[in-house]
N, C-alpha and C positions, 0 to 999 in steps of 0.2 A: 504493500499499500504506500503510495506517494501522495500526500495530499496537495502537493503543488500541481499535480497533474489533473486534479479534479476541477470541474467547473464550479465556482463558488456561487452560493446564493446572493441576492442583493443584500447588502449590508442592512437596509432598512428592514428587511424581513426577519432579522434576528432579534427585534425588539418584541418581547412577549407581553400581550396585554395583561393588565392587572387581574383581571377575572380568571386568568389562566395560570397565574403565578403560584397558587397554593394547591399542592397536590394531596392525594390521599395518603396519610402516614402508612408505614409498613406496621405489621403486627409484630411487636417485640417478642412474642412468645413462639412465633412461627418462622420468622425471618432467619437466613443463614447467617452465621457469624461473619463470614467474609463479605456478605452484602453490606453489613454495617461498615466494615473496614473500607470497602470501595467507596462508599459515600463520603467517608471522612477524608480519603485521599482526594477525591474529586473537589470537595470544598476547600481543602488546603491548597490545591493547585490553582483554584480561582482566587483565593486570598492573595497568594503570592503574585499572580499576574495583575491584579488590581493595585497592590502595593508598588510593584515596579512601575506601573503606568503612571501613578501619582508621582513617583520619584522622578521620572522623566520630565513630567510637566513642570516640575518645580526647578528644573535645570535649563529651560529653554525660554527665549524671548518670543519664539515663533508661535503665534496664535493659531495658524493653521495647523501645525502638529498638535498643539494642545486640544483643538476642537476634534480632530480626527481620533486622537487618543481617548477623549472624553466620550465619544460616541461608542467606540468599542467597549470602553470601561463600563458603560451603562448596560450594555448587553451581558458583560461578564457578571455584573451585580444581579441582574435578573436570573441568570443561571444559578448563581449561588443561593438566591432566596428559594428558587424551585427545589434545589437539593436539600436546603435546610428544612423546608416544610415537610419532608418525608420522615423526619424524627418524630415519633408519637410523643404526645404530652405526658404520658404515663411512664416514659423512660426516665429514670432518675440521673442525676449528675454522675453518680459513681457507676452506674451501669453504662453509660456512654464512655466513661474514662476507661473502663476495661477495653473497649474497642479501640480507643486511641492507642493504648499500649500494645494491643495485639497488632495493630497496623505498624507501629514502630518496630516491633520485633520481627515480624515476618517480612515486611517490605525491606528492611535493612538486610536480613539474611538472604533474600532473593538477589538483591543488588550485590552483596559481597561474594556469593557464589559464582556470579557471572562477570565480576570486575576484571578488567584487563590492566588497569593502572594499579600498580602495587600500593601506592600511597593512598589511593581512594579506598582500596580494600582495607588497608590498615585502620583508617578512620571509621569505616563502616563497622568492622568487627569490634573496634574499641567501644564505640557507642552502643552496640548491640549488647554487650556485657551489662550496661547500666539500664538500658530500657527493659531488659529481661528482669532485672531485680525490681523495677518499678511495678511491673505487672504483678509479681508475687505480692508485693506490700498492698497494693490497692485491692487485690482479690481477697486478702485476709480482712482488710477493712470493710469490704462490701458484706461478708458474711457476718462479721462482728456487729456491725451497725444496722444492717437491714435483713439479716437472716436469709440472704440470697447466695446461691452457690455460683461460683464463676463459670461452671460447665454449661450453664444455661446460655451464657453469652460468648464463650470461647469455643465451645464444642470440645473435641479431644485433639484439636489441631496442634495446640500450643501447650507445652508443659508449664507448670506453675511451680517454681521453686526459686531460692535465692540465686542472684548473679553476683557481681561485684557489689558488696554492701553499699547502700547509699552513703554512709559515713565516709567511705573510702573514696567517693567519687568527686569530693570537693577539691579542686586543684587551683593553683595560683593562675590568674588570667593569662600570663605569659605562656603557660604550657597548653593552652586550648587553640593555639594558632598554628596552621599548618602552611607548607609551601603552596603557592598558587600553581594551577596546572595551566597548560597552553592549549586552548580550545582547538587550535589548528593542528596540533599533533595528537591530541586525544582522538579516539575512535568516537563515533556518533553516540554509541550507547553510554559511554563514560560521561559525555557532555550532558545527555538527558538525565542519567541517574543523579548527577550532582545537582542539577536543577530540581528534580523531583524530591530528593531527600531534604534539600533545604526547605521547600515548600511544606513538607510533611512535618519536619521538626519544628519549624516556625509556627505552624498551625497548632501543634501540641503546646509549645511554649505559651503562646497567646491564650489558648483555652485555659490553661492552669492559671495563668496570671489574672484572667478576668472572671472565672467562675469559682475559683478556690474559696474566696470570701463568703460565697453563698452557701457553703456547706454547713449543715445544722449543728455541728459541735466543733469545739476548739481543736480537738486532736486532729480531725480531718482537715480543718481549715489550714492548720500549721503544716500538715504533711503536703498538701497541695502546693503551699508557698515553698517548701523545701525542694520538692522535686521540680518545680518551675525553674528554679536556680540551675539545676542540672541540665534541663532542656535548653536554657540559654547557653550554657556551655557547649552543647552539641551544635546549636545553630552557629556559634562562633567558629567552631572547627570545620563544619561543612562549608560555610560561606567563604572561608579563607581558601578553599580549593577552587573557587571560580576563577576564571581568566579575567584579570582586571583591564586588559587591553581591549576588551570588546566595548564598542561604542554603545551609547544609549539605544540607538535604533537597531543595532545588531542584537543587543539584549532583548528588546521588544520582540524581534522576530523569533528569537529562541524561545521566549516565554510562550508565544503562541503556538509555535511548533510543538513545544512540550505538552501543552494542553490537548492538541490534536492527538498526539501520541498516547497520553494518558486515557482519554475518552475512548479512543479506539480500542486499547487494552481492556478497559472496563466493559465496553460493549461485548467484546469476544469472550470475556471471562464470567460475565454476570449470569446468574440462574433465574432471577426473578424476572418474568416477562415483561411486566410494565416498567421496571427500572431499567431493563436492557433497552427498551424502546426509547426511553428518555435519554439514555447515553448516546444512542444513534442520532437523535435530534440535535443534541448539544454538540456532537461531533461535526455534524453539517454546519452548525452555527460557527464553530471554531475555525473550520476550513475558510469561511468568509473572512473571519478576523485575521487569519494567517495571511491571506492575499493581500489584505489592507496593510498588514505590517511590511509585506514585501514591497508594495508600491511606495510606502513611506521611505524605506531604506534606498531604494533605487532613485527616488526623486531627490532626497535631500543629502545623501551620502554617495550616490552614484555607484552603489554596490548591488549586485545581483544576489539573491537569496542563496545561490549555490556557492558563493564565496563564504558563506557561514555554515551551511548545513550540507555539505557534500552533494550526494545526488538526491536527498530528500526522502529516500525510501526508508519506512520504519525498519529499525532492527528488531530483535526478538521482543515480543509483547510481554507485559507483566501478567503473571498468571499466579494467583495465590493458591497456597497449599502448604501442608505442614513441612517444618524444616527442623524436626527434632534432632536428627543425627548431626546435622551441621552445627546447630546451636550448642549441643553437648560438647563438641569438639572446641568451639570457641571458648566455652566456660572454663576450660582448663588453663586459660590465660587470665584468670581472675587477679593475679598478682601483677599483671601489666599495668604500668602508668605511663604518663606523658612527661617529657622533659623537652621544653621548647618544641621544635618541630618533630622530635623523635619520640620513640617508645622504648621503654626497658622495664625489666623486672624491678618492682619497687624496692626489693631487698638489695639491689645494686646501685641505688641512689646514694650520692655523697650526703652525709648527715646534715649538711648545711644547704641541701637542695630546697628550692622554693616550695616544693610540695609539703615538706615537713613544717616549714615556716608557716604556710597558710593553714595547714590542718591544726596546728597549735593555736593559731590566732582565731580560726573560724569555728571549729567544731570540738577542739579539746579532746576529751575522752570519747565523745560521741553518745554517751549514755542518756543524754537529754534530747537527742535528736528525734523529732516527731516520727519519722519513719521507723525508728527503732522502738519507740514507745507504743506503737500500733501493734508490732509483732509481739512484744513483751506482754502487753495486755491480753492479746488473743491466747497466747501461751498459758497465761496465769488462769484464764477462764476455761480453757479446754484441754490443758495438759501437754498440748504439742501444737505446732503451727499447722496451717492449711496448705496442702501441696497437691499436685498432680504429677507423679513422676512415673516413667516407664521403667526405669532402672534407678539404682542408687546414684546419688549426685556425683558427678565426675570430680569434685573436689572434696577430699575427705573431711576437711574441717566444716564444710557446709551440709553434712549429712545429719547433724544433730538437730532434731526437730523440737527439743525441749528448751533450746536457747538460741537467741539471736546473735550471730557472730559479728563482733565489732572490730575484728583484727585482720581478717583476710583482706588482702589488697592495700594494707597500710604499712607494711615493712616491719623490720626487726625492732623498731622502737615499741611496737605494740605486741608482738608475738614472735614465736619461732616461725621459720620458713613454712608456708603452706605445702603440704604434701599432696600430690596429685595421684588419683588411682589409676 
């Protein structure tokens, strides 16, 4: 599929009337876990495209460019509202949160497995260790506070057990920055995956920042805020991979192409007939947006779309499915941390490293961290934590279900070296 070879609809036809904006929500008891995940990915992609369009508008005096961006942006907003309307009003904040983390875990694993750029793969695997831990902690909070089991929302696609403990995830900001990649040397899939994972992680960060204070108790409110900080670290890492030499209108083209690719992937992967049809309609609208972005690039920068996106043919599409074996292998690196642009075992860090200075300053022992308190309280009430494991945890120290480990991933200053099974 090459969207540049399709005849686009007229741009005016992409404006959805107000009376067709609000769709029938899905049944939260019947819908597939991955249907929820796909919807969140679609909304995150729309949010990122809107944010980028506003950024460009603020950096140009040219009102023709501003108006053309605004027209497309309005269409993107309408698409986002349609997608958002599919969430039922009886789905709680925490139920939705589980789908956010399942998206983070499985999307990151999908991209890491197919990554051709080693630096990109390292960042994906590194963040995966942490999103996996977040899923575990929110799952325990869901059952403790609402009496609902995570299996209803995750199915049996994704294991629920600790990753790198949240307390170990807080790093000095200097250590969250990576080397930028060169978009002209990257393969197309790498450029797409960088764009998509930024959108997905940014959506998660914004979601936690905006909804966490609506949680009905202090423990949950605090944990949302704590994990939102980690999501911001992930955004910093992923966005630093982007090519800074791309111009604004090149970025605009890439965003629209990314949306086309995402919706075409979702359309081919979706199992709900009505939502599948919606993805097809939005894909057609995005093709019109893409051709508009191509015209802007040619008119104002004299560049053809093929100077940015090779031949335009979509690479391998995104297809959601379980990634248990891959994730288990990544979990063996729970002791990995970051130092500037690189990664190394936390036990090999110099004792004066920024990581230890920041840990001491920000989290100290970690015993009062909200994410730890949630697990501690669950264990106190139930005798052990809540998990779904297909085999013993690959990290020996994380197998004990009667205590929350606060030392894995934090180095010799907190414990002996972690032993791997």
